Structure formats: C-alpha cells, structure tokens
Biopython code that builds the backbone (N, CA, C, O; Angstrom):
import numpy as np
from Bio.PDB.StructureBuilder import StructureBuilder

atoms = [
    (1, "MET", "N", (0.849, -1.181, 0.000)),
    (1, "MET", "CA", (0.000, 0.000, 0.000)),
    (1, "MET", "C", (0.890, 1.238, 0.000)),
    (1, "MET", "O", (1.853, 1.311, 0.763)),
    (2, "SER", "N", (0.573, 2.205, -0.847)),
    (2, "SER", "CA", (1.377, 3.414, -0.912)),
    (2, "SER", "C", (1.165, 4.278, 0.328)),
    (2, "SER", "O", (0.148, 4.167, 1.013)),
    (3, "ASN", "N", (2.154, 5.151, 0.607)),
    (3, "ASN", "CA", (2.057, 6.030, 1.770)),
    (3, "ASN", "C", (0.865, 6.966, 1.681)),
    (3, "ASN", "O", (0.225, 7.254, 2.692)),
    (4, "THR", "N", (0.558, 7.446, 0.475)),
    (4, "THR", "CA", (-0.574, 8.346, 0.297)),
    (4, "THR", "C", (-1.873, 7.632, 0.644)),
    (4, "THR", "O", (-2.718, 8.188, 1.345)),
    (5, "LYS", "N", (-2.036, 6.425, 0.166)),
    (5, "LYS", "CA", (-3.242, 5.634, 0.452)),
    (5, "LYS", "C", (-3.339, 5.344, 1.938)),
    (5, "LYS", "O", (-4.420, 5.444, 2.518)),
    (6, "LYS", "N", (-2.223, 4.986, 2.564)),
    (6, "LYS", "CA", (-2.196, 4.710, 4.007)),
    (6, "LYS", "C", (-2.579, 5.955, 4.789)),
    (6, "LYS", "O", (-3.339, 5.865, 5.753)),
    (7, "SER", "N", (-2.067, 7.120, 4.392)),
    (7, "SER", "CA", (-2.384, 8.376, 5.064)),
    (7, "SER", "C", (-3.867, 8.684, 4.970)),
    (7, "SER", "O", (-4.486, 9.094, 5.952)),
    (8, "GLU", "N", (-4.439, 8.486, 3.788)),
    (8, "GLU", "CA", (-5.875, 8.741, 3.601)),
    (8, "GLU", "C", (-6.702, 7.775, 4.443)),
    (8, "GLU", "O", (-7.684, 8.181, 5.064)),
    (9, "ASP", "N", (-6.313, 6.497, 4.468)),
    (9, "ASP", "CA", (-7.008, 5.508, 5.288)),
    (9, "ASP", "C", (-6.912, 5.877, 6.767)),
    (9, "ASP", "O", (-7.901, 5.782, 7.494)),
    (10, "ASP", "N", (-5.725, 6.298, 7.217)),
    (10, "ASP", "CA", (-5.534, 6.701, 8.603)),
    (10, "ASP", "C", (-6.417, 7.889, 8.947)),
    (10, "ASP", "O", (-7.012, 7.928, 10.024)),
    (11, "LEU", "N", (-6.506, 8.847, 8.053)),
    (11, "LEU", "CA", (-7.325, 10.033, 8.272)),
    (11, "LEU", "C", (-8.803, 9.656, 8.379)),
    (11, "LEU", "O", (-9.506, 10.147, 9.262)),
    (12, "GLN", "N", (-9.272, 8.792, 7.491)),
    (12, "GLN", "CA", (-10.671, 8.342, 7.546)),
    (12, "GLN", "C", (-10.948, 7.556, 8.825)),
    (12, "GLN", "O", (-12.014, 7.695, 9.425)),
    (13, "GLN", "N", (-10.004, 6.745, 9.233)),
    (13, "GLN", "CA", (-10.142, 5.976, 10.472)),
    (13, "GLN", "C", (-10.224, 6.927, 11.669)),
    (13, "GLN", "O", (-11.025, 6.710, 12.579)),
    (14, "PHE", "N", (-9.410, 7.964, 11.671)),
    (14, "PHE", "CA", (-9.438, 8.951, 12.751)),
    (14, "PHE", "C", (-10.788, 9.670, 12.785)),
    (14, "PHE", "O", (-11.374, 9.836, 13.855)),
    (15, "ILE", "N", (-11.283, 10.096, 11.622)),
    (15, "ILE", "CA", (-12.567, 10.806, 11.567)),
    (15, "ILE", "C", (-13.691, 9.938, 12.117)),
    (15, "ILE", "O", (-14.533, 10.420, 12.874)),
    (16, "LYS", "N", (-13.710, 8.670, 11.744)),
    (16, "LYS", "CA", (-14.750, 7.763, 12.248)),
    (16, "LYS", "C", (-14.657, 7.582, 13.757)),
    (16, "LYS", "O", (-15.676, 7.587, 14.447)),
    (17, "ALA", "N", (-13.448, 7.424, 14.270)),
    (17, "ALA", "CA", (-13.260, 7.160, 15.699)),
    (17, "ALA", "C", (-13.454, 8.418, 16.549)),
    (17, "ALA", "O", (-14.059, 8.343, 17.619)),
    (18, "PHE", "N", (-12.955, 9.567, 16.098)),
    (18, "PHE", "CA", (-13.035, 10.808, 16.876)),
    (18, "PHE", "C", (-14.401, 11.463, 16.716)),
    (18, "PHE", "O", (-14.878, 12.131, 17.634)),
    (19, "ASP", "N", (-15.028, 11.280, 15.571)),
    (19, "ASP", "CA", (-16.368, 11.786, 15.270)),
    (19, "ASP", "C", (-16.531, 13.283, 15.542)),
    (19, "ASP", "O", (-17.363, 13.677, 16.360)),
    (20, "PRO", "N", (-15.737, 14.121, 14.859)),
    (20, "PRO", "CA", (-15.856, 15.570, 15.083)),
    (20, "PRO", "C", (-17.168, 16.120, 14.522)),
    (20, "PRO", "O", (-17.646, 15.663, 13.484)),
    (21, "ASN", "N", (-17.746, 17.102, 15.213)),
    (21, "ASN", "CA", (-18.980, 17.738, 14.744)),
    (21, "ASN", "C", (-18.726, 18.590, 13.501)),
    (21, "ASN", "O", (-19.469, 18.519, 12.522)),
    (22, "LYS", "N", (-17.662, 19.399, 13.559)),
    (22, "LYS", "CA", (-17.326, 20.277, 12.432)),
    (22, "LYS", "C", (-15.870, 20.065, 12.060)),
    (22, "LYS", "O", (-14.987, 20.137, 12.915)),
    (23, "PHE", "N", (-15.624, 19.808, 10.795)),
    (23, "PHE", "CA", (-14.241, 19.735, 10.337)),
    (23, "PHE", "C", (-14.163, 20.162, 8.887)),
    (23, "PHE", "O", (-15.133, 20.076, 8.134)),
    (24, "LYS", "N", (-12.992, 20.618, 8.521)),
    (24, "LYS", "CA", (-12.727, 21.101, 7.163)),
    (24, "LYS", "C", (-11.582, 20.267, 6.598)),
    (24, "LYS", "O", (-10.555, 20.099, 7.256)),
    (25, "ILE", "N", (-11.748, 19.750, 5.400)),
    (25, "ILE", "CA", (-10.704, 18.949, 4.771)),
    (25, "ILE", "C", (-9.657, 19.886, 4.176)),
    (25, "ILE", "O", (-9.976, 20.813, 3.431)),
    (26, "LEU", "N", (-8.407, 19.621, 4.524)),
    (26, "LEU", "CA", (-7.274, 20.387, 4.027)),
    (26, "LEU", "C", (-6.412, 19.482, 3.155)),
    (26, "LEU", "O", (-6.593, 18.264, 3.147)),
    (27, "LYS", "N", (-5.482, 20.073, 2.428)),
    (27, "LYS", "CA", (-4.560, 19.289, 1.604)),
    (27, "LYS", "C", (-3.701, 18.373, 2.479)),
    (27, "LYS", "O", (-3.393, 17.245, 2.093)),
    (28, "SER", "N", (-3.319, 18.865, 3.657)),
    (28, "SER", "CA", (-2.423, 18.113, 4.532)),
    (28, "SER", "C", (-3.152, 17.289, 5.594)),
    (28, "SER", "O", (-2.503, 16.584, 6.367)),
    (29, "GLY", "N", (-4.469, 17.362, 5.648)),
    (29, "GLY", "CA", (-5.218, 16.625, 6.670)),
    (29, "GLY", "C", (-6.598, 17.227, 6.864)),
    (29, "GLY", "O", (-7.310, 17.489, 5.894)),
    (30, "ILE", "N", (-6.981, 17.448, 8.130)),
    (30, "ILE", "CA", (-8.261, 18.077, 8.434)),
    (30, "ILE", "C", (-8.081, 19.105, 9.543)),
    (30, "ILE", "O", (-7.152, 19.017, 10.347)),
    (31, "GLU", "N", (-8.981, 20.079, 9.574)),
    (31, "GLU", "CA", (-9.021, 21.038, 10.657)),
    (31, "GLU", "C", (-10.332, 20.810, 11.394)),
    (31, "GLU", "O", (-11.408, 20.882, 10.799)),
    (32, "ILE", "N", (-10.240, 20.539, 12.667)),
    (32, "ILE", "CA", (-11.409, 20.330, 13.505)),
    (32, "ILE", "C", (-11.727, 21.665, 14.165)),
    (32, "ILE", "O", (-10.834, 22.326, 14.695)),
    (33, "ARG", "N", (-13.005, 22.066, 14.135)),
    (33, "ARG", "CA", (-13.410, 23.381, 14.628)),
    (33, "ARG", "C", (-14.547, 23.267, 15.649)),
    (33, "ARG", "O", (-15.205, 22.234, 15.768)),
    (34, "GLY", "N", (-14.748, 24.363, 16.375)),
    (34, "GLY", "CA", (-15.889, 24.464, 17.290)),
    (34, "GLY", "C", (-15.749, 23.660, 18.563)),
    (34, "GLY", "O", (-16.753, 23.261, 19.152)),
    (35, "ILE", "N", (-14.527, 23.412, 19.000)),
    (35, "ILE", "CA", (-14.278, 22.643, 20.220)),
    (35, "ILE", "C", (-14.304, 23.594, 21.410)),
    (35, "ILE", "O", (-13.622, 24.619, 21.398)),
    (36, "THR", "N", (-15.081, 23.267, 22.433)),
    (36, "THR", "CA", (-15.131, 24.132, 23.613)),
    (36, "THR", "C", (-13.988, 23.843, 24.583)),
    (36, "THR", "O", (-13.398, 24.774, 25.132)),
    (37, "ASP", "N", (-13.670, 22.578, 24.800)),
    (37, "ASP", "CA", (-12.561, 22.211, 25.693)),
    (37, "ASP", "C", (-11.389, 21.746, 24.827)),
    (37, "ASP", "O", (-11.176, 20.550, 24.630)),
    (38, "ILE", "N", (-10.642, 22.714, 24.322)),
    (38, "ILE", "CA", (-9.587, 22.436, 23.343)),
    (38, "ILE", "C", (-8.491, 21.531, 23.904)),
    (38, "ILE", "O", (-8.027, 20.622, 23.216)),
    (39, "HIS", "N", (-8.073, 21.775, 25.151)),
    (39, "HIS", "CA", (-7.004, 20.969, 25.742)),
    (39, "HIS", "C", (-7.420, 19.502, 25.847)),
    (39, "HIS", "O", (-6.649, 18.611, 25.491)),
    (40, "ARG", "N", (-8.618, 19.254, 26.326)),
    (40, "ARG", "CA", (-9.118, 17.881, 26.474)),
    (40, "ARG", "C", (-9.234, 17.198, 25.102)),
    (40, "ARG", "O", (-8.869, 16.033, 24.951)),
    (41, "SER", "N", (-9.738, 17.923, 24.124)),
    (41, "SER", "CA", (-9.917, 17.341, 22.791)),
    (41, "SER", "C", (-8.596, 17.001, 22.125)),
    (41, "SER", "O", (-8.475, 15.960, 21.480)),
    (42, "ILE", "N", (-7.608, 17.869, 22.277)),
    (42, "ILE", "CA", (-6.284, 17.589, 21.707)),
    (42, "ILE", "C", (-5.658, 16.381, 22.390)),
    (42, "ILE", "O", (-5.057, 15.530, 21.734)),
    (43, "THR", "N", (-5.801, 16.310, 23.706)),
    (43, "THR", "CA", (-5.274, 15.159, 24.454)),
    (43, "THR", "C", (-5.945, 13.866, 23.997)),
    (43, "THR", "O", (-5.271, 12.855, 23.801)),
    (44, "LEU", "N", (-7.263, 13.892, 23.825)),
    (44, "LEU", "CA", (-7.989, 12.709, 23.356)),
    (44, "LEU", "C", (-7.583, 12.332, 21.930)),
    (44, "LEU", "O", (-7.430, 11.150, 21.620)),
    (45, "ALA", "N", (-7.408, 13.332, 21.065)),
    (45, "ALA", "CA", (-7.008, 13.060, 19.685)),
    (45, "ALA", "C", (-5.622, 12.421, 19.629)),
    (45, "ALA", "O", (-5.403, 11.467, 18.883)),
    (46, "LYS", "N", (-4.686, 12.952, 20.423)),
    (46, "LYS", "CA", (-3.336, 12.374, 20.462)),
    (46, "LYS", "C", (-3.363, 10.936, 20.963)),
    (46, "LYS", "O", (-2.672, 10.072, 20.423)),
    (47, "ALA", "N", (-4.165, 10.680, 22.000)),
    (47, "ALA", "CA", (-4.272, 9.323, 22.547)),
    (47, "ALA", "C", (-4.877, 8.370, 21.519)),
    (47, "ALA", "O", (-4.436, 7.227, 21.397)),
    (48, "LEU", "N", (-5.875, 8.831, 20.786)),
    (48, "LEU", "CA", (-6.506, 8.007, 19.758)),
    (48, "LEU", "C", (-5.531, 7.677, 18.630)),
    (48, "LEU", "O", (-5.482, 6.542, 18.157)),
    (49, "ILE", "N", (-4.765, 8.664, 18.206)),
    (49, "ILE", "CA", (-3.761, 8.453, 17.159)),
    (49, "ILE", "C", (-2.736, 7.422, 17.606)),
    (49, "ILE", "O", (-2.349, 6.538, 16.842)),
    (50, "GLN", "N", (-2.304, 7.550, 18.851)),
    (50, "GLN", "CA", (-1.312, 6.607, 19.383)),
    (50, "GLN", "C", (-1.904, 5.212, 19.532)),
    (50, "GLN", "O", (-1.263, 4.226, 19.168)),
    (51, "LYS", "N", (-3.116, 5.118, 20.061)),
    (51, "LYS", "CA", (-3.763, 3.819, 20.282)),
    (51, "LYS", "C", (-3.977, 3.062, 18.967)),
    (51, "LYS", "O", (-3.751, 1.854, 18.887)),
    (52, "LEU", "N", (-4.416, 3.794, 17.943)),
    (52, "LEU", "CA", (-4.692, 3.161, 16.653)),
    (52, "LEU", "C", (-3.463, 3.077, 15.750)),
    (52, "LEU", "O", (-3.532, 2.548, 14.641)),
    (53, "LYS", "N", (-2.327, 3.611, 16.240)),
    (53, "LYS", "CA", (-1.068, 3.595, 15.495)),
    (53, "LYS", "C", (-1.223, 4.210, 14.109)),
    (53, "LYS", "O", (-0.806, 3.638, 13.101)),
    (54, "LEU", "N", (-1.836, 5.397, 14.088)),
    (54, "LEU", "CA", (-2.072, 6.106, 12.840)),
    (54, "LEU", "C", (-0.880, 6.992, 12.497)),
    (54, "LEU", "O", (-0.192, 7.487, 13.390)),
    (55, "GLN", "N", (-0.643, 7.186, 11.234)),
    (55, "GLN", "CA", (0.443, 8.048, 10.753)),
    (55, "GLN", "C", (-0.071, 9.486, 10.632)),
    (55, "GLN", "O", (-0.100, 10.065, 9.546)),
    (56, "LEU", "N", (-0.476, 10.044, 11.779)),
    (56, "LEU", "CA", (-1.035, 11.383, 11.850)),
    (56, "LEU", "C", (-0.384, 12.133, 13.003)),
    (56, "LEU", "O", (0.228, 11.529, 13.884)),
    (57, "ASP", "N", (-0.523, 13.460, 12.990)),
    (57, "ASP", "CA", (-0.012, 14.283, 14.080)),
    (57, "ASP", "C", (-0.978, 15.439, 14.295)),
    (57, "ASP", "O", (-1.817, 15.726, 13.442)),
    (58, "ILE", "N", (-0.852, 16.097, 15.437)),
    (58, "ILE", "CA", (-1.694, 17.233, 15.798)),
    (58, "ILE", "C", (-0.885, 18.515, 15.651)),
    (58, "ILE", "O", (0.284, 18.576, 16.034)),
    (59, "ARG", "N", (-1.526, 19.538, 15.089)),
    (59, "ARG", "CA", (-0.895, 20.851, 14.985)),
    (59, "ARG", "C", (-1.916, 21.888, 15.429)),
    (59, "ARG", "O", (-3.075, 21.854, 15.016)),
    (60, "HIS", "N", (-1.470, 22.813, 16.277)),
    (60, "HIS", "CA", (-2.355, 23.894, 16.708)),
    (60, "HIS", "C", (-1.519, 25.101, 17.082)),
    (60, "HIS", "O", (-0.319, 24.996, 17.337)),
    (61, "ASN", "N", (-2.178, 26.250, 17.110)),
    (61, "ASN", "CA", (-1.508, 27.482, 17.511)),
    (61, "ASN", "C", (-2.531, 28.399, 18.191)),
    (61, "ASN", "O", (-3.705, 28.048, 18.313)),
    (62, "ALA", "N", (-2.085, 29.552, 18.622)),
    (62, "ALA", "CA", (-2.949, 30.470, 19.368)),
    (62, "ALA", "C", (-4.137, 30.941, 18.528)),
    (62, "ALA", "O", (-5.242, 31.088, 19.050)),
    (63, "GLU", "N", (-3.922, 31.174, 17.251)),
    (63, "GLU", "CA", (-5.016, 31.626, 16.392)),
    (63, "GLU", "C", (-6.129, 30.574, 16.320)),
    (63, "GLU", "O", (-7.312, 30.906, 16.399)),
    (64, "MET", "N", (-5.740, 29.313, 16.169)),
    (64, "MET", "CA", (-6.729, 28.240, 16.100)),
    (64, "MET", "C", (-7.501, 28.123, 17.402)),
    (64, "MET", "O", (-8.685, 27.785, 17.399)),
    (65, "THR", "N", (-6.840, 28.400, 18.509)),
    (65, "THR", "CA", (-7.487, 28.314, 19.814)),
    (65, "THR", "C", (-8.634, 29.319, 19.919)),
    (65, "THR", "O", (-9.627, 29.048, 20.595)),
    (66, "THR", "N", (-8.514, 30.468, 19.263)),
    (66, "THR", "CA", (-9.558, 31.490, 19.346)),
    (66, "THR", "C", (-10.894, 31.004, 18.783)),
    (66, "THR", "O", (-11.948, 31.455, 19.232)),
    (67, "TYR", "N", (-10.868, 30.097, 17.814)),
    (67, "TYR", "CA", (-12.126, 29.549, 17.294)),
    (67, "TYR", "C", (-12.291, 28.063, 17.629)),
    (67, "TYR", "O", (-13.080, 27.362, 16.994)),
    (68, "GLY", "N", (-11.542, 27.588, 18.628)),
    (68, "GLY", "CA", (-11.682, 26.218, 19.107)),
    (68, "GLY", "C", (-11.314, 25.191, 18.068)),
    (68, "GLY", "O", (-12.063, 24.248, 17.814)),
    (69, "GLY", "N", (-10.144, 25.379, 17.462)),
    (69, "GLY", "CA", (-9.741, 24.457, 16.416)),
    (69, "GLY", "C", (-8.341, 23.925, 16.558)),
    (69, "GLY", "O", (-7.505, 24.494, 17.259)),
    (70, "PHE", "N", (-8.097, 22.811, 15.873)),
    (70, "PHE", "CA", (-6.756, 22.240, 15.736)),
    (70, "PHE", "C", (-6.742, 21.389, 14.477)),
    (70, "PHE", "O", (-7.793, 21.001, 13.969)),
    (71, "GLU", "N", (-5.560, 21.105, 13.982)),
    (71, "GLU", "CA", (-5.406, 20.323, 12.766)),
    (71, "GLU", "C", (-4.880, 18.936, 13.062)),
    (71, "GLU", "O", (-4.055, 18.743, 13.955)),
    (72, "VAL", "N", (-5.362, 17.991, 12.313)),
    (72, "VAL", "CA", (-4.836, 16.626, 12.312)),
    (72, "VAL", "C", (-4.192, 16.478, 10.942)),
    (72, "VAL", "O", (-4.879, 16.505, 9.921)),
    (73, "ILE", "N", (-2.876, 16.322, 10.923)),
    (73, "ILE", "CA", (-2.141, 16.307, 9.668)),
    (73, "ILE", "C", (-1.551, 14.927, 9.373)),
    (73, "ILE", "O", (-1.218, 14.160, 10.276)),
    (74, "LYS", "N", (-1.437, 14.645, 8.083)),
    (74, "LYS", "CA", (-0.823, 13.386, 7.641)),
    (74, "LYS", "C", (0.687, 13.518, 7.733)),
    (74, "LYS", "O", (1.241, 14.576, 7.434)),
    (75, "LEU", "N", (1.353, 12.449, 8.146)),
    (75, "LEU", "CA", (2.812, 12.442, 8.194)),
    (75, "LEU", "C", (3.384, 11.965, 6.881)),
    (75, "LEU", "O", (4.603, 11.890, 6.729)),
]
sb = StructureBuilder()
sb.init_structure("model")
sb.init_model(0)
sb.init_chain("A")
sb.init_seg("    ")
for serial, (resi, resn, name, xyz) in enumerate(atoms, 1):
    if name == "N":
        sb.init_residue(resn, " ", resi, " ")
    sb.init_atom(name, np.array(xyz, "f"), 0.0, 1.0, " ", f" {name:<3s}", serial, name[0])
structure = sb.get_structure()
C-alpha cells in the first residue's frame, strides 16, 4: 500500500473514531473546529492516534485556539 493511500485511510479511520462535529478537509489533513474544551480534545485526539497507530499528528496554535480548532495532519 502506498504512503498516500495509508495516510488517507488513517485520516478516515481517525474521523470515524473521533467523530468531530465540524471539520474542514485540508490538503495536509483536516481542521477540527468548534471545540469548547480544546485541551481535552487535543489530548484525546493524540491518545486516539497513538492507540490506533495512525500516521497522523496534531498541529495547533494560538489563532486556532480562538475559534476552538486544531489540525490533524498526515505524516
């Protein structure tokens, strides 16, 4: 299986397991939005990625925090 296909499968697996209410598909992954408890959600997302051994990572910054968002990116 190619890395691109694996990354897409990992991303779909994450979306199904995390079940975000609002997300936007990006070239590098997805942006999850509208999270009220951002710290808890990021911690849960990281744990899910690790548990499922997905080739994904979390990226966030202060600007994203203002609208309750973070990105899940493909490695």
